[in-house]
C-alpha positions as CSV (number, residue, x, y, z in Angstrom):
1,M,-26.1,-29.9,29.2
2,T,-25.3,-27.6,26.2
3,E,-21.8,-26.2,25.6
4,S,-22.9,-22.8,26.5
5,K,-24.6,-23.7,29.7
6,R,-21.6,-25.9,30.8
7,L,-19.3,-23.0,30.1
8,H,-21.5,-20.6,32.1
9,N,-21.3,-23.0,35.0
10,D,-17.6,-22.8,34.8
11,A,-15.3,-19.8,35.0
12,A,-15.0,-19.3,31.3
13,D,-11.3,-19.9,30.6
14,L,-9.4,-21.6,27.9
15,K,-9.3,-25.0,29.7
16,S,-13.1,-25.1,30.3
17,L,-13.8,-23.9,26.7
18,A,-11.6,-26.7,25.5
19,L,-13.3,-29.4,27.7
20,A,-16.8,-28.2,26.6
21,L,-16.0,-28.4,23.0
22,G,-13.9,-31.6,23.1
23,L,-10.9,-29.8,21.6
24,S,-7.3,-29.2,22.7
25,Q,-6.4,-25.9,24.2
26,S,-4.0,-25.2,21.4
27,T,-6.8,-25.7,18.8
28,I,-9.0,-23.3,20.7
29,S,-6.3,-20.7,20.9
30,R,-5.5,-21.0,17.2
31,A,-9.1,-20.9,16.2
32,L,-9.6,-17.7,18.1
33,R,-6.7,-16.2,16.3
34,A,-8.1,-17.2,12.9
35,H,-5.1,-19.4,12.3
36,P,-5.3,-20.5,8.6
37,G,-4.7,-24.2,9.6
38,I,-8.0,-24.4,11.5
39,P,-11.0,-25.4,9.4
40,E,-13.6,-22.7,9.0
41,A,-16.4,-24.7,10.6
42,T,-14.3,-25.3,13.7
43,R,-13.3,-21.7,13.9
44,R,-17.0,-20.6,13.8
45,R,-17.9,-23.2,16.4
46,V,-15.2,-22.0,18.8
47,V,-15.9,-18.3,18.3
48,A,-19.7,-18.9,18.9
49,A,-19.1,-20.8,22.1
50,A,-16.5,-18.3,23.3
51,D,-18.9,-15.4,22.6
52,A,-21.8,-17.2,24.4
53,A,-19.6,-17.9,27.4
54,G,-18.2,-14.4,27.5
55,Y,-14.7,-15.8,27.2
56,R,-11.9,-13.2,26.6
57,P,-8.4,-14.5,26.1
58,N,-5.9,-13.5,28.8
59,A,-3.4,-11.4,26.9
60,R,-0.7,-11.7,29.5
61,A,-1.1,-15.5,29.7
62,R,-1.2,-15.9,26.0
63,S,2.0,-13.8,25.7
64,L,3.8,-15.9,28.2
65,A,2.7,-19.1,26.4
66,T,3.6,-17.9,22.9
67,G,6.6,-15.6,23.7
68,R,4.9,-13.0,21.6
69,T,3.1,-9.7,22.3
70,E,0.7,-10.4,19.3
71,T,1.2,-6.7,18.4
72,I,2.7,-5.3,15.2
73,G,4.1,-1.7,14.8
74,L,3.3,0.6,11.9
75,V,6.2,3.1,11.7
76,F,5.4,6.2,9.5
77,P,6.2,9.9,9.2
78,L,3.8,12.0,11.3
79,Q,3.2,14.3,8.3
80,R,1.3,11.5,6.5
81,L,-1.5,12.0,9.0
82,Q,-1.5,15.7,8.3
83,L,-1.7,15.5,4.5
84,P,-5.2,16.3,3.0
85,E,-4.4,14.0,0.0
86,T,-2.8,10.7,0.8
87,N,-3.4,7.0,0.4
88,F,-2.2,6.3,3.9
89,V,-5.7,5.9,5.3
90,D,-6.5,3.3,2.7
91,V,-3.3,1.4,3.6
92,L,-4.1,1.7,7.3
93,A,-7.6,0.4,6.8
94,G,-6.2,-2.7,5.1
95,I,-3.6,-3.3,7.8
96,S,-6.3,-2.9,10.5
97,T,-8.6,-5.4,8.8
98,A,-6.0,-8.1,8.7
99,V,-4.7,-7.4,12.2
100,T,-8.3,-7.7,13.6
101,A,-9.0,-10.9,11.7
102,R,-5.8,-12.5,13.2
103,N,-6.5,-11.2,16.7
104,Y,-3.4,-9.1,16.8
105,N,-3.0,-5.5,18.0
106,L,-1.7,-2.5,16.0
107,L,0.7,0.0,17.5
108,L,1.0,3.2,15.5
109,S,4.5,4.6,15.8
110,P,4.8,8.0,14.1
111,F,8.1,9.9,13.9
112,E,9.2,13.3,12.9
113,D,12.9,13.0,12.3
114,D,14.6,9.9,13.8
115,E,12.9,6.9,12.3
116,A,16.0,4.7,13.1
117,G,15.7,5.6,16.7
118,V,12.0,4.6,16.8
119,L,12.9,1.2,15.2
120,R,15.6,0.6,17.7
121,K,13.3,1.5,20.6
122,L,10.6,-0.9,19.4
123,A,13.2,-3.7,19.0
124,S,14.8,-3.2,22.4
125,S,11.5,-2.8,24.3
126,K,10.1,-5.9,22.7
127,S,6.8,-4.1,22.7
128,V,6.0,-5.5,19.2
129,D,6.6,-8.7,17.3
130,G,7.4,-7.0,14.0
131,V,7.0,-3.8,12.1
132,I,5.7,-2.4,8.8
133,I,7.7,0.4,7.2
134,T,6.6,2.5,4.2
135,R,7.9,4.7,1.4
136,P,11.2,2.9,0.7
137,L,14.1,5.0,-0.7
138,V,15.9,3.8,-3.8
139,R,18.6,2.5,-1.5
140,D,17.1,2.2,1.9
141,P,19.3,1.9,5.1
142,R,16.4,0.7,7.2
143,I,16.7,-2.8,5.5
144,A,20.1,-3.4,7.0
145,L,19.1,-1.9,10.3
146,L,16.1,-4.1,10.7
147,N,17.9,-7.2,9.7
148,A,20.7,-6.4,12.3
149,L,18.0,-5.8,15.0
150,R,16.5,-9.2,14.0
151,L,13.0,-7.7,14.1
152,P,10.6,-9.2,11.5
153,F,9.4,-6.6,9.1
154,V,7.6,-6.1,5.8
155,V,8.0,-3.0,3.5
156,H,5.2,-1.3,1.6
157,G,7.2,-1.1,-1.6
158,R,10.6,-2.1,-2.8
159,T,14.2,-0.8,-2.6
160,E,17.4,-1.7,-4.3
161,A,19.0,-3.2,-1.1
162,Q,21.0,-6.3,-1.6
163,E,19.9,-7.9,1.7
164,P,16.8,-10.1,1.8
165,F,13.6,-8.5,2.9
166,S,9.8,-9.0,2.6
167,F,7.7,-6.5,0.7
168,V,4.4,-5.9,-1.0
169,D,4.5,-3.5,-4.0
170,T,2.4,-2.3,-6.8
171,D,3.8,-3.2,-10.3
172,N,5.0,0.3,-10.9
173,D,7.5,-0.7,-13.6
174,N,4.9,-2.3,-15.9
175,A,2.1,0.1,-15.0
176,F,4.0,3.2,-16.2
177,E,5.4,1.5,-19.2
178,R,1.9,0.5,-20.3
179,L,0.6,4.0,-19.8
180,T,3.4,5.4,-21.7
181,N,2.9,2.9,-24.6
182,L,-0.8,3.8,-24.6
183,L,0.0,7.5,-25.1
184,L,2.7,6.7,-27.8
185,D,0.1,4.5,-29.5
186,Y,-2.1,7.5,-29.8
187,G,0.6,9.5,-31.4
188,H,1.9,11.5,-28.4
189,R,5.6,12.2,-28.3
190,H,5.6,15.4,-26.2
191,I,4.5,13.9,-22.9
192,V,5.1,15.5,-19.5
193,V,5.3,13.1,-16.6
194,I,4.2,14.6,-13.3
195,N,6.1,12.1,-11.0
196,G,6.7,11.9,-7.2
197,L,9.8,12.9,-5.2
198,A,13.0,11.4,-6.7
199,Q,14.4,9.8,-3.6
200,F,11.7,7.1,-3.5
201,R,12.2,3.9,-5.3
202,Y,8.7,3.7,-6.8
203,V,9.3,7.2,-8.4
204,A,12.6,6.0,-9.9
205,A,10.9,2.9,-11.2
206,R,8.2,4.9,-12.9
207,A,10.7,7.3,-14.5
208,A,12.8,4.4,-15.8
209,A,9.7,2.7,-17.2
210,F,8.7,5.9,-19.1
211,E,12.1,6.1,-20.8
212,R,12.1,2.4,-21.5
213,A,8.9,2.7,-23.4
214,F,10.3,5.4,-25.7
215,A,13.6,3.4,-26.2
216,A,11.7,0.2,-27.2
217,R,10.4,2.2,-30.2
218,G,13.8,3.7,-31.1
219,L,12.7,7.0,-29.7
220,A,14.3,9.3,-27.1
221,A,12.2,10.7,-24.4
222,P,12.3,14.5,-24.1
223,L,15.1,15.5,-21.7
224,D,12.8,17.7,-19.6
225,A,9.8,15.3,-19.7
226,I,9.8,14.2,-16.1
227,E,8.9,16.5,-13.2
228,F,9.7,15.3,-9.7
229,V,7.2,16.9,-7.3
230,S,5.0,15.8,-4.3
231,M,1.7,13.9,-5.0
232,T,-0.9,16.6,-4.6
233,E,-3.5,18.4,-6.6
234,A,-1.6,21.6,-6.0
235,T,1.6,20.3,-7.6
236,G,-0.4,18.9,-10.5
237,Y,-2.0,22.2,-11.1
238,E,1.2,24.2,-10.7
239,T,3.2,22.0,-13.0
240,A,0.6,21.9,-15.7
241,M,0.2,25.7,-15.6
242,R,3.9,26.1,-16.0
243,R,4.3,23.5,-18.8
244,L,1.3,24.8,-20.7
245,A,3.2,28.1,-20.9
246,D,6.1,26.5,-22.8
247,P,6.7,27.6,-26.4
248,E,5.8,24.0,-27.4
249,P,3.3,22.8,-24.7
250,P,2.8,19.1,-24.2
251,T,0.2,17.1,-26.0
252,A,-0.3,14.7,-23.0
253,F,0.3,14.6,-19.2
254,L,1.1,11.3,-17.4
255,C,0.5,11.7,-13.7
256,G,1.8,9.6,-10.8
257,S,-1.5,9.9,-8.8
258,V,-5.2,10.8,-9.3
259,F,-4.6,13.8,-7.0
260,Q,-2.0,15.3,-9.5
261,A,-4.4,14.5,-12.4
262,R,-7.2,16.5,-10.8
263,G,-4.8,19.4,-10.6
264,V,-4.0,19.0,-14.3
265,Y,-7.7,19.0,-15.2
266,R,-8.1,22.3,-13.3
267,A,-5.2,23.9,-15.2
268,L,-6.5,22.7,-18.6
269,A,-10.0,24.1,-17.8
270,Q,-8.4,27.4,-16.9
271,H,-6.7,27.5,-20.4
272,G,-9.9,26.6,-22.1
273,L,-8.6,23.2,-23.2
274,A,-10.7,20.1,-23.4
275,V,-9.3,16.9,-21.8
276,G,-9.0,14.1,-24.3
277,R,-9.6,16.3,-27.3
278,D,-7.0,19.1,-27.0
279,I,-4.7,17.4,-24.4
280,S,-4.6,13.9,-23.1
281,V,-4.3,13.0,-19.5
282,A,-3.6,9.5,-17.9
283,C,-2.5,8.5,-14.4
284,H,-1.4,5.7,-12.2
285,D,-2.6,4.8,-8.7
286,D,-6.4,5.2,-8.9
287,G,-8.4,3.7,-6.1
288,V,-7.9,6.3,-3.4
289,R,-11.0,7.0,-1.3
290,G,-12.5,10.3,-1.9
291,C,-10.8,10.9,-5.3
292,S,-11.6,8.4,-8.0
293,A,-10.8,8.6,-11.7
294,M,-14.4,8.1,-12.4
295,D,-15.3,11.3,-10.6
296,L,-13.4,13.5,-13.1
297,S,-15.0,14.9,-16.2
298,P,-14.3,13.4,-18.5
299,P,-13.5,10.1,-16.6
300,L,-9.8,9.6,-16.3
301,T,-7.8,6.9,-18.0
302,A,-5.9,5.2,-15.2
303,T,-4.2,2.1,-13.8
304,A,-5.4,0.9,-10.5
305,T,-4.8,-1.7,-7.7
306,S,-6.4,-2.1,-4.4
307,I,-4.5,0.1,-1.9
308,R,-6.5,-1.3,1.0
309,G,-5.8,-4.9,-0.4
310,A,-2.1,-4.1,-0.3
311,G,-2.4,-3.1,3.4
312,E,-4.1,-6.4,4.2
313,E,-1.4,-8.4,2.4
314,I,1.4,-6.6,4.2
315,A,-0.1,-7.3,7.7
316,L,-0.9,-11.0,6.9
317,I,2.6,-11.6,5.6
318,L,4.2,-10.0,8.7
319,I,2.0,-12.0,11.0
320,D,3.0,-15.2,9.1
321,L,6.7,-14.3,9.5
322,I,6.2,-13.7,13.2
323,E,4.4,-17.0,13.7
324,R,7.0,-18.7,11.5
325,K,4.5,-19.9,8.9
326,A,6.9,-18.2,6.5
327,T,10.5,-19.0,6.9
328,A,12.0,-17.0,4.1
329,P,11.3,-13.4,2.9
330,V,8.0,-13.0,1.1
331,Q,7.9,-10.7,-1.9
332,K,4.7,-9.9,-3.6
333,I,4.1,-7.6,-6.6
334,L,0.4,-6.7,-7.0
335,P,-1.2,-6.7,-10.5
336,F,-2.9,-3.6,-11.8
337,E,-5.8,-2.9,-14.1
338,L,-5.5,-0.3,-17.0
339,V,-8.9,1.2,-17.8
340,L,-9.1,3.4,-21.0
341,R,-11.6,6.3,-20.6
342,N,-12.3,9.5,-22.5
343,S,-9.3,11.5,-21.1
344,V,-7.0,10.1,-23.8
345,G,-7.3,10.9,-27.5
346,L,-5.2,11.2,-30.7
347,A,-2.3,13.7,-30.5
348,K,-3.0,16.8,-32.6
349,P,-0.5,17.4,-35.4
350,S,2.0,20.1,-34.9
351,A,1.1,23.4,-36.4
Protein backbone atom coordinates (compact mmCIF):
# COMPACT_ATOMS: atom_id res chain seq x y z
CA MET A 1 0.00 0.00 0.00
CA THR A 2 1.40 3.45 -0.90
CA GLU A 3 2.07 6.12 1.71
CA SER A 4 -0.77 8.24 0.33
CA LYS A 5 -3.34 5.38 0.36
CA ARG A 6 -2.33 4.30 3.84
CA LEU A 7 -2.78 7.85 5.11
CA HIS A 8 -6.16 8.20 3.44
CA ASN A 9 -7.24 5.02 5.21
CA ASP A 10 -6.26 6.59 8.53
CA ALA A 11 -7.46 9.84 10.03
CA ALA A 12 -4.63 11.98 8.72
CA ASP A 13 -2.89 13.05 11.90
CA LEU A 14 0.73 13.51 12.89
CA LYS A 15 1.03 9.99 14.28
CA SER A 16 -0.31 8.28 11.16
CA LEU A 17 1.82 10.49 8.96
CA ALA A 18 4.91 9.48 10.95
CA LEU A 19 4.02 5.77 10.76
CA ALA A 20 3.40 5.90 7.03
CA LEU A 21 6.74 7.59 6.35
CA GLY A 22 8.77 5.66 8.90
CA LEU A 23 9.85 8.86 10.62
CA SER A 24 9.44 10.21 14.15
CA GLN A 25 6.66 12.66 14.92
CA SER A 26 9.21 15.30 15.87
CA THR A 27 10.93 14.92 12.48
CA ILE A 28 7.57 15.27 10.71
CA SER A 29 6.75 18.37 12.74
CA ARG A 30 10.11 19.99 12.06
CA ALA A 31 9.96 19.16 8.36
CA LEU A 32 6.55 20.81 8.06
CA ARG A 33 7.99 23.92 9.74
CA ALA A 34 10.91 23.99 7.27
CA HIS A 35 13.36 23.52 10.16
CA PRO A 36 16.90 24.12 8.81
CA GLY A 37 18.15 20.88 10.43
CA ILE A 38 15.91 18.73 8.21
CA PRO A 39 17.40 17.63 4.86
CA GLU A 40 15.63 19.14 1.87
CA ALA A 41 14.81 15.73 0.40
CA THR A 42 13.12 14.68 3.64
CA ARG A 43 11.22 17.94 3.89
CA ARG A 44 9.86 17.57 0.36
CA ARG A 45 8.85 13.95 1.00
CA VAL A 46 6.99 14.92 4.17
CA VAL A 47 5.27 17.93 2.59
CA ALA A 48 4.18 15.87 -0.44
CA ALA A 49 2.75 13.11 1.75
CA ALA A 50 1.00 15.61 4.02
CA ASP A 51 -0.55 17.42 1.04
CA ALA A 52 -1.69 14.17 -0.52
CA ALA A 53 -3.32 13.09 2.73
CA GLY A 54 -4.90 16.46 3.41
CA TYR A 55 -3.02 16.71 6.69
CA ARG A 56 -3.18 20.06 8.45
CA PRO A 57 -1.30 20.52 11.71
CA ASN A 58 -3.48 21.15 14.73
CA ALA A 59 -2.38 24.58 15.84
CA ARG A 60 -3.64 24.19 19.41
CA ALA A 61 -1.98 20.80 19.86
CA ARG A 62 1.27 22.09 18.41
CA SER A 63 1.15 25.11 20.70
CA LEU A 64 0.64 22.90 23.75
CA ALA A 65 3.52 20.65 22.69
CA THR A 66 5.99 23.44 21.96
CA GLY A 67 4.85 26.07 24.45
CA ARG A 68 4.78 28.56 21.57
CA THR A 69 2.08 30.32 19.58
CA GLU A 70 4.24 30.16 16.42
CA THR A 71 3.18 33.75 15.81
CA ILE A 72 5.40 36.82 15.62
CA GLY A 73 4.24 40.41 15.91
CA LEU A 74 5.21 43.35 13.72
CA VAL A 75 4.75 46.58 15.67
CA PHE A 76 4.71 49.74 13.56
CA PRO A 77 3.19 53.25 13.48
CA LEU A 78 -0.18 53.28 11.71
CA GLN A 79 0.93 56.19 9.52
CA ARG A 80 3.39 53.92 7.70
CA LEU A 81 0.43 52.22 6.04
CA GLN A 82 -0.96 55.59 5.01
CA LEU A 83 2.17 57.01 3.37
CA PRO A 84 2.13 56.99 -0.44
CA GLU A 85 5.93 56.74 -0.47
CA THR A 86 7.45 54.19 1.87
CA ASN A 87 9.65 51.08 1.88
CA PHE A 88 7.39 49.48 4.50
CA VAL A 89 5.57 47.29 1.97
CA ASP A 90 8.91 45.87 0.81
CA VAL A 91 9.95 45.10 4.40
CA LEU A 92 6.55 43.52 5.07
CA ALA A 93 6.83 41.37 1.93
CA GLY A 94 10.19 40.02 3.09
CA ILE A 95 8.94 39.29 6.60
CA SER A 96 5.87 37.53 5.19
CA THR A 97 8.00 35.36 2.90
CA ALA A 98 10.14 34.14 5.80
CA VAL A 99 7.19 33.63 8.15
CA THR A 100 5.37 31.54 5.55
CA ALA A 101 8.47 29.44 4.84
CA ARG A 102 8.83 28.60 8.55
CA ASN A 103 5.10 27.95 9.06
CA TYR A 104 4.66 30.82 11.48
CA ASN A 105 1.88 33.40 11.59
CA LEU A 106 2.32 37.16 11.43
CA LEU A 107 0.31 39.50 13.67
CA LEU A 108 0.30 43.14 12.54
CA SER A 109 0.15 45.47 15.54
CA PRO A 110 -0.13 49.10 14.44
CA PHE A 111 -0.16 51.92 16.97
CA GLU A 112 -0.87 55.64 16.90
CA ASP A 113 0.68 56.97 20.12
CA ASP A 114 1.41 54.39 22.79
CA GLU A 115 3.84 51.86 21.28
CA ALA A 116 5.12 50.87 24.73
CA GLY A 117 1.57 49.95 25.71
CA VAL A 118 1.21 47.74 22.63
CA LEU A 119 4.47 45.95 23.45
CA ARG A 120 3.43 45.38 27.06
CA LYS A 121 0.06 44.01 25.96
CA LEU A 122 1.66 41.59 23.49
CA ALA A 123 4.03 40.35 26.18
CA SER A 124 1.39 39.95 28.90
CA SER A 125 -1.19 38.31 26.63
CA LYS A 126 1.38 35.82 25.33
CA SER A 127 -0.29 36.15 21.92
CA VAL A 128 3.08 36.22 20.14
CA ASP A 129 6.42 34.51 20.67
CA GLY A 130 8.42 37.58 19.68
CA VAL A 131 8.21 40.96 17.96
CA ILE A 132 9.83 43.05 15.27
CA ILE A 133 10.21 46.79 15.84
CA THR A 134 11.24 49.40 13.27
CA ARG A 135 12.69 52.89 12.88
CA PRO A 136 14.95 52.93 15.97
CA LEU A 137 15.79 56.24 17.58
CA VAL A 138 19.37 57.32 18.30
CA ARG A 139 18.82 56.18 21.90
CA ASP A 140 15.78 53.97 21.89
CA PRO A 141 13.94 53.20 25.16
CA ARG A 142 12.17 50.21 23.57
CA ILE A 143 15.35 48.10 23.89
CA ALA A 144 15.36 48.25 27.69
CA LEU A 145 11.60 47.73 27.79
CA LEU A 146 11.65 44.59 25.63
CA ASN A 147 14.59 43.13 27.52
CA ALA A 148 12.71 43.74 30.79
CA LEU A 149 9.59 42.09 29.32
CA ARG A 150 11.75 39.10 28.29
CA LEU A 151 10.08 39.09 24.89
CA PRO A 152 12.35 38.01 22.00
CA PHE A 153 12.72 40.82 19.48
CA VAL A 154 14.66 42.00 16.45
CA VAL A 155 15.09 45.61 15.39
CA HIS A 156 15.06 46.79 11.78
CA GLY A 157 18.02 49.13 12.22
CA ARG A 158 20.36 50.01 15.05
CA THR A 159 20.36 52.25 18.08
CA GLU A 160 23.01 53.45 20.52
CA ALA A 161 21.54 51.46 23.43
CA GLN A 162 24.14 49.79 25.63
CA GLU A 163 22.01 46.70 26.27
CA PRO A 164 22.30 43.64 24.02
CA PHE A 165 19.77 43.36 21.19
CA SER A 166 19.39 41.72 17.78
CA PHE A 167 19.14 43.81 14.64
CA VAL A 168 19.36 43.83 10.86
CA ASP A 169 20.56 47.09 9.36
CA THR A 170 21.80 48.59 6.12
CA ASP A 171 25.40 49.80 6.21
CA ASN A 172 24.29 53.44 6.36
CA ASP A 173 27.63 54.65 7.70
CA ASN A 174 29.76 53.36 4.84
CA ALA A 175 27.14 53.95 2.16
CA PHE A 176 26.87 57.67 2.83
CA GLU A 177 30.62 58.02 3.25
CA ARG A 178 31.19 56.40 -0.16
CA LEU A 179 28.56 58.57 -1.82
CA THR A 180 30.12 61.69 -0.29
CA ASN A 181 33.59 60.62 -1.38
CA LEU A 182 32.29 60.04 -4.90
CA LEU A 183 30.98 63.60 -5.11
CA LEU A 184 34.20 64.96 -3.58
CA ASP A 185 36.20 63.02 -6.19
CA TYR A 186 34.22 64.83 -8.89
CA GLY A 187 35.24 68.17 -7.39
CA HIS A 188 32.05 68.96 -5.49
CA ARG A 189 32.45 70.91 -2.27
CA HIS A 190 29.08 72.67 -2.02
CA ILE A 191 26.92 69.59 -1.45
CA VAL A 192 23.46 69.69 0.11
CA VAL A 193 22.35 66.55 1.93
CA ILE A 194 18.60 65.95 1.99
CA ASN A 195 18.50 63.59 4.95
CA GLY A 196 15.69 62.06 7.04
CA LEU A 197 14.30 63.18 10.39
CA ALA A 198 17.02 63.77 12.98
CA GLN A 199 15.63 61.58 15.78
CA PHE A 200 16.32 58.35 13.91
CA ARG A 201 19.65 56.60 14.33
CA TYR A 202 20.14 55.85 10.62
CA VAL A 203 19.75 59.57 9.87
CA ALA A 204 22.36 60.51 12.47
CA ALA A 205 24.71 57.85 11.05
CA ARG A 206 24.38 59.27 7.54
CA ALA A 207 25.02 62.82 8.73
CA ALA A 208 28.14 61.71 10.63
CA ALA A 209 29.40 59.77 7.60
CA PHE A 210 29.02 62.84 5.37
CA GLU A 211 31.06 64.98 7.77
CA ARG A 212 33.63 62.21 8.21
CA ALA A 213 34.30 62.06 4.47
CA PHE A 214 35.04 65.79 4.40
CA ALA A 215 37.25 65.60 7.52
CA ALA A 216 39.31 62.73 6.05
CA ARG A 217 40.42 65.13 3.30
CA GLY A 218 41.15 67.99 5.66
CA LEU A 219 37.96 69.76 4.60
CA ALA A 220 35.12 71.19 6.62
CA ALA A 221 31.61 70.37 5.50
CA PRO A 222 29.42 73.47 5.03
CA LEU A 223 27.61 74.28 8.27
CA ASP A 224 24.21 74.31 6.59
CA ALA A 225 24.84 71.32 4.34
CA ILE A 226 22.41 68.87 5.96
CA GLU A 227 18.63 69.23 5.78
CA PHE A 228 16.58 67.02 8.13
CA VAL A 229 13.22 66.36 6.48
CA SER A 230 10.86 63.45 5.84
CA MET A 231 11.66 60.95 3.07
CA THR A 232 9.22 62.06 0.37
CA GLU A 233 9.29 63.45 -3.15
CA ALA A 234 7.60 66.61 -1.87
CA THR A 235 10.37 67.35 0.66
CA GLY A 236 13.02 66.65 -1.96
CA TYR A 237 11.36 69.11 -4.32
CA GLU A 238 10.74 71.78 -1.68
CA THR A 239 14.26 71.57 -0.27
CA ALA A 240 15.89 71.71 -3.70
CA MET A 241 13.75 74.66 -4.77
CA ARG A 242 14.74 76.57 -1.62
CA ARG A 243 18.45 75.76 -1.87
CA LEU A 244 18.61 76.57 -5.58
CA ALA A 245 17.48 80.08 -4.64
CA ASP A 246 20.57 80.56 -2.41
CA PRO A 247 23.08 83.24 -3.52
CA GLU A 248 25.52 80.35 -4.01
CA PRO A 249 23.43 77.31 -4.98
CA PRO A 250 24.85 73.83 -4.45
CA THR A 251 26.69 71.94 -7.16
CA ALA A 252 25.35 68.58 -5.93
CA PHE A 253 22.52 67.04 -3.93
CA LEU A 254 22.94 63.88 -1.87
CA CYS A 255 19.56 62.36 -0.99
CA GLY A 256 18.59 59.86 1.69
CA SER A 257 16.04 58.13 -0.54
CA VAL A 258 15.10 57.74 -4.18
CA PHE A 259 11.80 59.48 -3.39
CA GLN A 260 13.64 62.65 -2.36
CA ALA A 261 15.88 62.40 -5.43
CA ARG A 262 12.82 62.28 -7.67
CA GLY A 263 11.71 65.58 -6.12
CA VAL A 264 15.15 67.10 -6.71
CA TYR A 265 14.99 66.07 -10.39
CA ARG A 266 11.66 67.87 -10.69
CA ALA A 267 13.05 71.04 -9.10
CA LEU A 268 16.10 71.06 -11.36
CA ALA A 269 13.93 70.60 -14.45
CA GLN A 270 11.80 73.54 -13.34
CA HIS A 271 14.98 75.65 -13.19
CA GLY A 272 16.10 74.49 -16.62
CA LEU A 273 19.10 72.68 -15.14
CA ALA A 274 20.42 69.36 -16.50
CA VAL A 275 21.05 66.60 -13.98
CA GLY A 276 24.66 65.42 -14.19
CA ARG A 277 25.78 68.33 -16.34
CA ASP A 278 24.72 71.41 -14.38
CA ILE A 279 24.11 69.84 -10.96
CA SER A 280 24.88 66.31 -9.75
CA VAL A 281 22.46 64.12 -7.80
CA ALA A 282 23.12 60.86 -5.92
CA CYS A 283 21.08 58.93 -3.39
CA HIS A 284 21.03 56.06 -0.94
CA ASP A 285 18.32 53.42 -0.53
CA ASP A 286 17.45 52.45 -4.07
CA GLY A 287 15.43 49.26 -4.49
CA VAL A 288 11.97 50.43 -3.43
CA ARG A 289 9.16 49.02 -5.55
CA GLY A 290 7.55 51.54 -7.84
CA CYS A 291 10.42 54.02 -7.67
CA SER A 292 13.74 52.85 -9.07
CA ALA A 293 16.91 54.85 -9.73
CA MET A 294 16.88 53.43 -13.25
CA ASP A 295 13.44 54.95 -13.90
CA LEU A 296 14.74 58.52 -13.62
CA SER A 297 16.17 60.42 -16.58
CA PRO A 298 19.11 60.40 -16.56
CA PRO A 299 19.41 57.21 -14.46
CA LEU A 300 20.35 58.04 -10.88
CA THR A 301 23.65 57.21 -9.19
CA ALA A 302 22.67 55.29 -6.06
CA THR A 303 23.57 52.77 -3.41
CA ALA A 304 21.17 49.90 -2.98
CA THR A 305 20.42 46.91 -0.80
CA SER A 306 17.52 44.48 -0.92
CA ILE A 307 14.86 45.94 1.35
CA ARG A 308 12.75 42.81 0.95
CA GLY A 309 15.84 40.71 1.78
CA ALA A 310 16.27 42.69 5.00
CA GLY A 311 12.70 41.82 5.97
CA GLU A 312 13.38 38.14 5.41
CA GLU A 313 16.55 38.26 7.51
CA ILE A 314 14.74 39.99 10.36
CA ALA A 315 11.98 37.37 10.54
CA LEU A 316 14.35 34.39 10.23
CA ILE A 317 16.58 35.71 13.01
CA LEU A 318 13.56 36.26 15.27
CA ILE A 319 12.25 32.74 14.66
CA ASP A 320 15.69 31.31 15.42
CA LEU A 321 15.75 33.27 18.69
CA ILE A 322 12.26 31.98 19.56
CA GLU A 323 13.24 28.38 18.80
CA ARG A 324 16.56 28.88 20.63
CA LYS A 325 18.71 28.08 17.63
CA ALA A 326 20.36 31.40 18.44
CA THR A 327 21.26 31.84 22.10
CA ALA A 328 22.90 35.27 21.87
CA PRO A 329 21.85 38.50 20.12
CA VAL A 330 22.28 38.32 16.34
CA GLN A 331 23.48 41.50 14.68
CA LYS A 332 23.64 41.71 10.91
CA ILE A 333 24.73 44.64 8.73
CA LEU A 334 23.73 44.19 5.10
CA PRO A 335 26.17 45.20 2.36
CA PHE A 336 25.26 47.68 -0.34
CA GLU A 337 26.10 48.19 -3.99
CA LEU A 338 27.11 51.60 -5.38
CA VAL A 339 26.17 52.05 -9.03
CA LEU A 340 27.58 55.09 -10.88
CA ARG A 341 25.19 56.42 -13.51
CA ASN A 342 24.82 59.63 -15.51
CA SER A 343 23.39 61.78 -12.71
CA VAL A 344 26.89 62.61 -11.43
CA GLY A 345 29.41 64.76 -13.30
CA LEU A 346 32.30 67.12 -12.66
CA ALA A 347 31.59 70.17 -10.53
CA LYS A 348 31.46 73.37 -12.53
CA PRO A 349 34.08 75.96 -11.48
CA SER A 350 32.79 78.96 -9.55
CA ALA A 351 32.08 81.99 -11.66
